[in-house]
Structures are given as structure tokens and as C-alpha cells.
C-alpha positions in Angstrom: 24.3 -43.2 -151.9 27.3 -45.3 -152.1 27.2 -47.3 -155.5 24.0 -48.3 -157.4 22.5 -50.8 -154.8 24.4 -49.9 -151.5 23.8 -47.2 -149.1 26.4 -44.7 -147.8 28.5 -46.2 -145.1 28.4 -43.8 -141.6 30.6 -44.9 -138.7 29.5 -42.8 -135.8 30.9 -42.6 -132.5 31.0 -40.1 -129.0 32.3 -39.8 -126.0 30.1 -39.7 -123.0 29.8 -35.7 -123.3 28.3 -36.2 -126.4 26.1 -39.6 -126.0 22.8 -37.9 -126.5 23.7 -35.8 -129.5 25.1 -39.2 -131.1 22.1 -41.2 -130.5 19.9 -38.2 -132.2 22.2 -38.1 -134.9 22.2 -41.8 -135.5 18.6 -41.7 -135.8 18.7 -38.7 -138.2 21.2 -40.8 -140.3 19.0 -44.1 -140.1 15.7 -41.8 -141.3 17.7 -40.6 -144.4 18.6 -43.8 -145.5 22.4 -44.1 -144.5 23.8 -47.8 -143.3 24.9 -46.5 -140.1 27.2 -48.2 -137.7 27.4 -47.2 -133.9 30.7 -47.6 -132.2 30.1 -46.2 -129.0 29.8 -44.7 -126.2 26.6 -46.3 -125.1 26.1 -44.7 -122.6 27.0 -41.4 -120.1 29.3 -43.2 -118.0 33.0 -41.2 -118.2 34.8 -42.8 -121.2 38.0 -41.5 -123.4 37.6 -40.1 -126.7 40.4 -41.4 -128.3 39.3 -45.0 -128.1 36.5 -44.0 -130.3 37.9 -41.8 -132.6 40.4 -44.8 -133.2 37.4 -47.3 -133.8 35.6 -44.6 -136.3 38.9 -44.4 -138.6 39.6 -47.9 -138.5 36.3 -48.8 -139.8 36.4 -45.5 -142.4 39.7 -47.0 -143.4 38.5 -50.6 -143.5 35.7 -49.6 -146.3 36.4 -47.5 -149.0 34.1 -44.7 -149.5 32.6 -45.1 -145.9 32.6 -41.6 -143.8 32.8 -41.2 -139.9 31.2 -39.1 -137.7 32.8 -38.3 -134.4 31.4 -36.3 -131.8 32.8 -34.9 -128.0 32.0 -31.9 -126.0 33.8 -29.6 -128.3 35.0 -31.6 -131.1 38.5 -30.9 -131.0 39.6 -34.2 -128.7 37.8 -36.3 -131.6 39.5 -34.2 -134.5 43.0 -34.5 -132.9 42.6 -38.1 -132.1 41.2 -39.3 -135.3 43.9 -37.6 -137.4 46.6 -39.4 -135.9 45.7 -42.4 -138.1 47.3 -42.6 -141.5 44.7 -41.8 -144.3 42.3 -40.5 -142.2 41.3 -36.6 -142.8 38.8 -35.5 -139.8 37.5 -31.6 -140.3 36.1 -30.2 -137.2 33.2 -28.2 -138.6 31.4 -25.6 -136.7 29.2 -24.5 -139.2 28.1 -25.6 -143.3 30.9 -23.9 -144.9 33.8 -25.8 -142.7 32.1 -29.0 -144.0 31.7 -28.1 -147.5 35.5 -27.1 -147.8 36.6 -30.0 -145.8 35.1 -32.5 -148.4 35.6 -30.3 -151.2 39.2 -29.2 -150.8 40.6 -31.6 -148.7 38.7 -35.0 -149.4 37.8 -35.2 -145.5 36.5 -38.6 -144.4 35.4 -37.9 -140.8 33.2 -35.2 -139.7 34.0 -34.0 -136.2 31.5 -31.6 -134.3 30.9 -30.9 -130.7 27.9 -31.5 -128.8 28.5 -28.7 -126.0 29.2 -25.8 -129.0 26.7 -26.8 -131.8 23.2 -27.6 -131.2 21.4 -30.4 -133.0 19.7 -29.0 -135.4 22.8 -27.0 -137.1 25.1 -30.6 -136.8 22.2 -31.8 -139.4 22.7 -29.4 -141.7 26.5 -29.6 -141.0 26.0 -33.1 -141.7 23.8 -32.9 -144.6 26.5 -30.5 -146.0 29.3 -33.0 -145.7 28.0 -35.9 -146.6 26.8 -34.4 -150.0 29.6 -32.7 -150.9 32.1 -34.3 -153.3 35.8 -34.2 -153.3 36.5 -31.6 -156.2 39.6 -34.2 -157.3 41.6 -30.6 -158.8 45.3 -31.8 -159.7 46.3 -29.1 -156.7 43.8 -30.7 -154.3 44.8 -34.2 -154.8 48.5 -33.1 -154.7 47.6 -31.6 -151.2 45.7 -34.5 -149.9 48.6 -37.0 -151.2 51.2 -34.8 -149.1 49.2 -35.3 -145.9 48.8 -39.2 -146.6 52.0 -39.8 -147.5 
């Protein structure tokens, strides 16, 4: 959770290819007690994933300690687009280990997944690992993250 009385902030977004997966994950986060904000898309009409990657990334940067979750067909486009924002460290996670290492070693603040490559039950496990893992905070990891954000 986030702070003593506040819920952890999670901003979620997808493109049309992942609309249904995003809806499932949004409901999952709400059931788990997260403070979830859905930034779209809101239907299966064709749309451009960079728009949603930017919106989620900007919200994560505005709210210290918040996380973003982005889902598209493969997760590749969302991870590429979101990592263009200074201060966003997005990890494309295809399993729990990637999610854990992205948080633990790289202080990732955005999780990207693919709806066409990862089933919803695995997405839930990946998300749980990502949101539960703390940044190691060791000097070598801090130094490396600072170089990315510099």
C-alpha cells in the first residue's frame, strides 16, 4: 500500500488490441484495493498506443510513488513509447522474474505486458510481483538508475 492511510496509485492504459485485458486487470487491481485510474482506451476502436503510454507516464511522473501499467498486443510498443519520457523506467515483463528484476534492480515505475502473448492469469501474477517488489536501493543500482534518468 501507499503511505499509512493511502492506497497505492496505479494508472492503467491500453490500446485497442488490449482493451479487454486492461478491463480485466483494472477490475483485478480494484479488487486488490489499489487506487486505479483508467486512462483508456475505452473500446476496441483502432487507436494509437503512444498516446496512452504518454498519458500513463505523465501521471506516474506527477504522483510520486505511483505506478503505471500499460498493455498492448505484445507490450513492445507500449514499452518503447513510455520509455521515451524522462523519468519513466518501463519494463516489458513476460514473466514474474522480469517484473521482479525490473523493480528490484532498475526501479521500474511502469509495467508493460502483451495481451496477445500473455494470458490474463499470468498477467495477474506478473503484476502482483511487480507491485510487491521494492527497489533494492543498493549504491550500484542507484548509480545505474541515475545514469538512465540523468
